[in-house]
N, C-alpha and C positions, 0 to 999 in steps of 0.2 A: 318542530320548530328549532329545537336545540341543535339537531343535526345540521339544519340548513345554516344556522349561525356559525357552527364550527367550520362548515365547508367554505363559507365566505371568508372567514378569518384565515383559513389555510391558504386560500387563493391569494388573498392580500399579502400574506407573508412571502409567498412564492414570487409575486411580482416585485416586491421590494428587494428581494434577493437578486432578481434577474433584470432589473430595469436598465442595466448597463449594456444591453446587447445591441445598441446602436453601433458599437465597435468601430467607429471610424471607417466603415466600409463604404465604397460606392455601393455607394452605400455599402553354461555343465549337462548332461542331457539324458534323460531316461525315457525310452519309448514304451515302457510297460503301461498297459491301459489300467485305469483305476478299477476297483471293485464295482460290480454291477450296481450296487445300491448308491454309488456315487456318480451315476450318470449325469452328464451336464443338464442343468435345468433349462427351462424355456428362456429364450433370449429376447432382449428388446431389439427390434429392428426397425429402421426408418422405412418409409415408402420407397419403392423401386426408383432408382435414378437419383436419389438424394444421398449426399455424403453425410456420414455420421459426424456429429460435432460435439455432443454432450455426454458426460459420464454421470449417470444417475447416482444420487446420494441415497444409500440404503441403510435401513435401521441396523444398529449394532447387534440387535437380538437375532439377526439372520445369519450371523457368522461368529467365529471365535477369534477374530483378529483384534488386537488391542488398539486399533485406530480406524478411522473412517477414510475411505478412498475418495479422492476428489478428481484424480486424473490418471488415465492410462493411455499412453501414446507412444508412437514410434515415428521416425522421420523418413520421408521419401528420399531425401538427399543421401541417407545412409542405407538405402534399400531395405528399410525396416529391419535392420539386423539386431536392434536392441529395443526392448520395451522399458519405458521409464514410468514408474508408479509414484504418485505423490499423494500423501495422506496427512491426516492431522490426528495427533494422539489425544486430543480432547474428545474424540469420538463424534458420532452423529447426535442429533437432537435427543434421542432416547437415552443415550449414554450420559449426556449432560444433565438430563432430568434425574437419572439415578445418582449422579454425583452430588446434586443438590440435596437429595434425600440423605445420602451418607454424611453430608455436611450439616445435617439437622436444620434444614431450612425453616421448618415450622417452629423452631425455638428461637429464631433470630430476634423476634420482637421482645421476647422475655429477656434475652441477653441485654438488649438496650435498656429495658426497665431496671435490670440489676445494676447496670453501670450508672444510671441516673440516681438510684438510691445511694450508691457508693459515693457519688460526688454531690449529693444534695446540699450538704453543709457549705461546701466551697462554691457551689453554683457554677462550676467549670464545665460549660457546655462543650468546649473544644476537647476536653479530656474524655467526655462521654463519647463523642463522635469518633475520636481517634482510637480509643481502646476497643470500641465496638467494631469498627472497621478492621482493625488488626486481627481481632478474634475471628471475624467472618472470613477474611482472606486466608488465614492459616487453616481454618476448617475446610475451605474449598480446596486448597492446595493438598492437604492430607487426603481428602476425598478423591481427588484426581489420581493420586498415587494408589489408593485402594481400588479404584475402578480399573486402573491399568493392571494391578496385581491380580485382580479377579479374572482377567481375560488373558494374562500372560501364560504361555505354555507350561512354565515351571512354577507358576504361582506368583511370579513377580518379585519374590523376596530374595532370590539368589543374586549374588553380585553380577553374574554374567548377563542378567537381564538388562543391566544398564549399559552393556557393551556389545551385546549381540542378540540376534533374534533370527532364527532360521525361518526362511520364507520360501515358498515354492509357487511357480506359475504353471498353470495347466492350460495349454492352448488347444483350441479346437476350431475347425471350420465346419461349414454346413455338411452334415452327414458323416463326419469323420470322428475317429477316436481322439481322446485327449492325449497330448504329449506333455509330460511333466519335466520341468527343468528347475534347478536350484537358482535362487537369486544371488546377485553379487552383494556381499556384506561389507565391502571395502569402506564405505563411508557411514555405515549404520550407527556406529558408536557415537558419532557426533550428534546425530539427531536424538538418539535415545536418552543421552545424558541431559539434553535440554528439554526433553518432553514437550515438544510442540510439533513442528513439521517433521515428517519422515519421508525421505526420498530413497528409492532403491531401483535396481535394474535387473532385468532378466533377459538373457539372450533369446532371440527368436530362431528356432530351427530353420535351416536353409530351405527345407521342403515346404515351409509354411509362409515364407516371406511374400510370395506372389499373392496368396490369399489376403495377407495383411494389407498389401498395397492396394488391393481391390476392395477394401472395406469389408472383408469377409471373415475376419479372425476375431475370436472371442477369447477371453482370459478369465480364469478363476485364480484367486490368490489364497493360499492356505498356509497355516503354521506347521503343517506336518506333510511328509511326502505322500502318505496315503490319502491326503486331501481331507482328512477329518477337520471339521470346523471351517471349511472353505467359504470364502465370500461368494455369493451368487455370481454367475457369469456376467461379465461386462464387455462391451464392445471395445476393441483396440482401435483407437482413433489415430489418424495419420496427419502429421504436420507436413503439409505440402511443400515442395521445393520453392526456394526464394531466388529470384534473379537479383543479384547484388550489383552495385555500381563497380566499374572496372578501375576507377581512378584513386583508390585508397583503401584503408581498412574497412572491413565490413562491420557497420554499426547498426545495432538493433535498438529498439526502445520498447519498454514495457509500461503498461498502465492498467490499473484496476478501476473501472469506472461504472457509474450508475447514472444513466440518463433519466430525465424526467424528475419527478418529485421524490425527495428522500429526506431522512432525518440525519442531522450531523451528530457528532459524539456528545453534544450537549442537549440533544433532543429538539433542536430547532428545525423547523421545516424549511428546506432549501430546495434547489433544483439545478439541474445541469442541462441547459439547452445545447443543441448541436453547434451553435455559434461559438461557444466557449471552447469546445473540443476542436473545432476547426482552427481557431487561433493557435492552440497548443500544437496541433499537428503541423501547421504552417511554419512555426518557428523551428520545429525539428527538421523540416525539409530544408529550410535555409541553412541550417548548421551542418547538413550532410548525413542525416540518418537515412539508412537505406531501406529499412523495413520496420514496421511497427506491429506489435502484437497486443491487442486489447482483450482483456478478460472482462466481458460485459455482463453485469448482473442487474441490468435494468429490469423493471417489473415485467414479467411475462415472457422475457426472452428465453430463459432457460427451459421453462415448461414447453414452449413452442418448439424449441430445438429437440427435445426428447421425442416429439412427434414427427420430426423430420424437417421442420422448417428452418431456413437459413437465419442464423443470428444476425448477420449483417443486414438482411432484408427486413427483419422484424424489429430491429432496434430503433428507438426514437432518435438515435444518433446517426442514422444512415446517411443523411445528407452531409454530415461532417466526414464520414468514412469515404464517401465517394470522391472527395477531392484529393485523397492521398493514393497515389498509383500503386503502392506496394504495402498492403495491410492485411493482417489476419485477425478476424474477430472470433473469439472463443466464447460461447455462451457459458456463463458462470453462475452457480447457485448463490442466491442471497440467503439470509437467515430464514426467510419465509419459505424458501424452496426445500429446505431440509426438514421435511414433514412426514417421512415414512414412519408410520406407527407412533407418531408424536405430533403434538401441536406446539410449534415454537411460540405462538402467541400466548398460549396458556402458561408456558414456562416463563416467558417474559413477565406476564402479569403477576405470577406468583413471586418472582424476585422483587418486583416493584412494591408489591403489597407488604411482604415480610421485611423489606429493608426500609420501609417508610419513604419510598421513592428516592433512595440514595444510591442504589445499585441497579445495574441492568445486566443482561446477558453478556454484552460486550465488555462492560467494566470488570466482570468476573472471569470471563473466559478469553478475553482479547478478541482478535478478529481472525479466527481459524480459516475462514474462506479466503481472506486477503493474504495471509501467510502462505497458504497453499497456492494461491494464484501467482504470487511473486516467484516462487520456485518453479512452478510449472512453466511460466512464461520464459524464464531464463533458460531452463533446460531445452525447451522447444526451439528457441531462437538459436542457441548454440548448436543444437543438432542440425539446424537448417543452414549453418555456416557462419553465424555471427562470431566476430572476434571480440567485440565489446558490446555490452548491453547497458543502456541507461535505465535507471529505476527512479522515477519521480512522478508525482501526481499531476493532474491536468491544470492545477493552479500554481505549479512550480515550474519555473522557466530556467533554462541553461543560458546564462548571459555572459558573453565574452567582453573583455575590456573594450570600451567604445573606440579606442585608438586603433584597434585591429579590425580587419575585414571579417564580418560575420559569415560571409559566403563560404560554405563547406568548412567552417572553422574546426569542427570536431575532428575531421580527417587530419587537418594540420596539427592539432593538439595531440591526438592519440598516436600518430605515426612514430615519433621518437620513443614513446613509452613502449610500444609494441616491438621496437627493434632492440630493446635492452636485452642483455644476456638473461636477466631475471626480470621479466615484466612485472609491474605491480599487480597484486591480485585485484586491486580496485583503486579507483581514484575517488576520493571523498570530497564532497562539497558541503561545508557547514551551511545550514539553512539560515538565510537572512530574510526577515520579514520586511517587505516594502509597502509603502503607501504613498499617496500624494503628499508633497510638502505642505506645511501649514500656510494658509493664505488668509489674511485678515483675521488673525487669531483663531482660525478654525482649521481642523484637519478633516478633509473629506474621507469617509470610510471607503475602502476598496470595493468596487463593484456598484457604486451608486452614481456614476457619472455617465455621460454618453460616449465614453471612449473605450478602446480596447483595454484589457487588463494590463498589458505591458505598458501602455501609455501612462497608466497611473503610477508606475514605479519611478518616482523621482527622488524619494528620500529613503535611506536605509534605516530601519528601526532595529528592533532587538535581534541579535544574532544568537541562534540556538546552536551552540557548538556541539551538543550531544545529538542533535537531529541531523546527522550526516547522511545525505542521500548519495547514492553510489552510481558510478559508471564501472560496472563489474567486468573483469576479464573473463574470457570463455573458460578459464581453468577453474573458476569458482564452482563449488559443488553444494554449498549450503548458505543460503541467504536468510536473514531475518530482519526485515524492515531496514534498519540503518547499518547493518553489520554483515560482512562477508566472513562467516565463521570458519569455513573450511574450503580448501582448494587443492587441486592436484599438485604434484611436485613440479618444480621448475619455475615457480613464480616467487616474487618478493613480497615485501610488506605493503600495506596500504599507503598511498601517497596522498597527502592533503594539498589540495590546490589553493592558490592564493587569488583572491578576486581581482586585484589590480593588475596581475600579470598573466593569469591563465583563464580562470573560469569561476563564476559564482552561481549559486542557486538562489534565484529571486522568488520568494514565496509571496504571492499576491493572494492572500486568503480573504475571502469575502467578509467584509465588516471590519477589517483591521484598520486602525487609524491612529493618529497622534493627538487626538483630541483630549485625552486624559491618560493618567498613569495606568488606569485599569484597562482602557481600550487598547493601549499600546503594549500591554503585558509587561510593563516595566517591573512590576513587583511579582516575585515568584511565590505567590501563595494564592489560595482560593477564597480568601475572605474579602471583605469590603476594604476599600482604600481609605485611609484616614485623611482628614484635611491637611495634616502636616505632611503626609506623603505626597499628596497632590501638589502642595506648594513647593516641595523640594523638587518634584518632577518638572514643574514649570521653570523653576530657577535653573535647573541643569540643562533642559533640552528644548524649551520653547524657541529660543533664538537659533539654536543649532539646526532645528528641523523646519525652519522657515525658508522661503525662497531667498537665496543670497546668503544663507547660513554657512556654517563650516562644512567644507567638502570632505568626503571620505579620505581623499588623498592627504589633505592637511591633517585630519584626525589620525591617520596612520603614522605620519611623521612624528606627531606628538607621542604616540605610543612607543615608537622606536627610540625617541629621546629618553622616555621614561625607563625603557628597558636598559639602555646603555648606562644610565645613572645608577643602576643597581649593582651591588657587589657581586662577584662570582658566586658566592654562597647564596645570596638572595635569588639570583637567576636560576640556580640549580633547584632551589626549593620551589620556586614558582613553576618551573618546567615540569616538576614531578607531581604537581597538584592534579587531583582528579577534578572532574566537573563539579562534583558535590562539594569538595573542599573549596574550590574557587568561589562557588556561589555563597558558601558560608562566610568566606572572607569578605566578599562584596557587601554582604549585609552588615558586617561589623564596621567596615570602613565608611560606608555611605549612609547607613541607617535604613537603606532600602535593599531590595533584592534585585538591584539593577546590574545587568551584565556589563562588565567593563571591557570585555572582549580583548584583553591585552595579550593573551598567549593562546597558542594552540600547539601543544607539544613543544618542540624547539623552534617553531616558526612563529613569526609575528602574525597576528590577525588584525585586530583593531578596526573591523569594518562594521560599525554600528553607530546609530544615533548621529547621522551625518547626511549631507546632501550628495546624492549620486543618481544621475539620470541615465545610467547605462541601459536599464530595461526600456525606458521610454525611447531611447535611440534605436534599439533593436526593433521596436514596434514599427518604425517606418519601413524597414525591409520586409518585416513579417506581413504588413498590410499589403505590400505589393504582391507578395506570394499568394495571399488570400484572393486578391482580385484576379490574378492570372489563372488560378487553378480551381477555385471553388465557385459554386453557383451561389452567388451572393443573394440573389432574389429568392432562391429556395430557402436559404438560411433565414431570411426575414419572414417568409411565409410560415416556416416551422415555428418560429417564435410566436407569430400571431395565432396559429392554430393550437399550439400546445399551451400557451399562456394567455388566455383571453383576459382582457381588461375587466376589472371589477372595481367600480367606483373611481374616484379621482386619485390616481397614484402618480406622483411626480416622476418624470423621466421613464414611465412605463413604455415598453415597445408598442408601437401602433402601426397601422397600415399607412400612416402618413409619413413614413420615413422618406 
């Protein structure tokens, strides 16, 4: 009975999250063979006639590499001359489990009790939580270093281990001997210093490239030339050639998505129907994106791909993919798919239990699968010919100023940057949260109307200046979420785009609204909002965020006037402020953690807490693209089939559309 009740509640939560899908639609080389005892192991092979799409995640106990491998691929456009390997230094599930043991997971509850005893007299619960979390995070960080050291060829304590790591690729085709080549270590130091994603390359011998193109080449990665401690053989996947438009720069787009039901970072049950992805793809098509690569970690997709089934065909997002003429769908492992000799569910349960439900696998280890996916996607698109690659989520939209024509706008924007003597390594777009403007003293949360997401973007809320999403140049070699850490020579610094003149990133996150200080994330803390803070929020922003309130253009002018009134010394001091310093100053000056959005480096920003309907205007053209190229009736049927109505849920999708 309890399970049935939980199932009903989960379904209700999904429908509330998804009830907006009415969407305004009409509706180096050595040929010496290895020793006999190192003969290639059995390989994973898909059924005859099927192209290989997935790289299995294997337990760290099966090899001596200090990282887990997520992707091994070559590009058809480059005749498979180079293999690109992407891994994560956190290791596979079993490595994370050992890391937690090294971090004294079973003692975490006692640590908390010790801090409670320490602060019993003062009663400072915040002190307990803060000191406990700091100790846990330091223990996990130290344990990660110890796990890496235990698997590093030199023991991990030598200085060179943070700057270099010798790696070898052993290639073999069916019935052939292995050919061993040394990897390129040009960019390796950047990855090792940061201890997260690792990307490196191995040349493919010319005699083996035909086998690679025919999906017949396998690779073993080893930390020694004699292949001691080699990773079990993995299939070399092929990124097929892409036909790019002839009328401008070649622009690709990356996204890491999970269709169907999933949990967000706060543990809430959400869902991603095909209709939402279709809207996002349509807006990219309008702007001139030539090819999209999706790393799809929807439930079951990765497991089915390992058996030879097509990720595009088995994904719950298939109907969305079918509307975009040039798209690559790569099956990607979720946390639950990383289960070789390890139970990720058990690991997660242990963390939750010992942390009193204040930590999760993701909060301690980040998102290794997503970080690997971002670098894999970028490398594969560049190898396929892309000159620029956008990196943003499917609820984040690239929105040009409404005074400019959105048609093929990215081509127009990127052409002059690409023609510079030193093109920027990336264009950065600070993330601006959007939601519907307040009407009748109420702010509708994003995703709970009968409109497209873009149509709900009428007011700009908080601007997260540190959450810069990127349009990365092909020269970039190392990405990590919001940053382009490394690039080849011949490119310049990152350029920050201005929303009123060039481009903005409109984040239409489900549930975001201007109904309260807490809902609009005006206060930069995780505690409850006091009545005084809510009152101050109302005084500052209620009028500005209502229909007919202050426009972002007007707010920008006020920011410019404020800037000009500062002395040269004051301007220099503010321009040199870090995001953290600026946030602290905001709190001092306003009594709240409200972003004033006054500066971004030497440029003015000022684009928050104001009326701006640029996303809603882009919705009109995006809707036309959806109608012309997507099967709208199939999108509706997918919603009905995947999200059946349970009880009376307002605005829930129904067959009565």
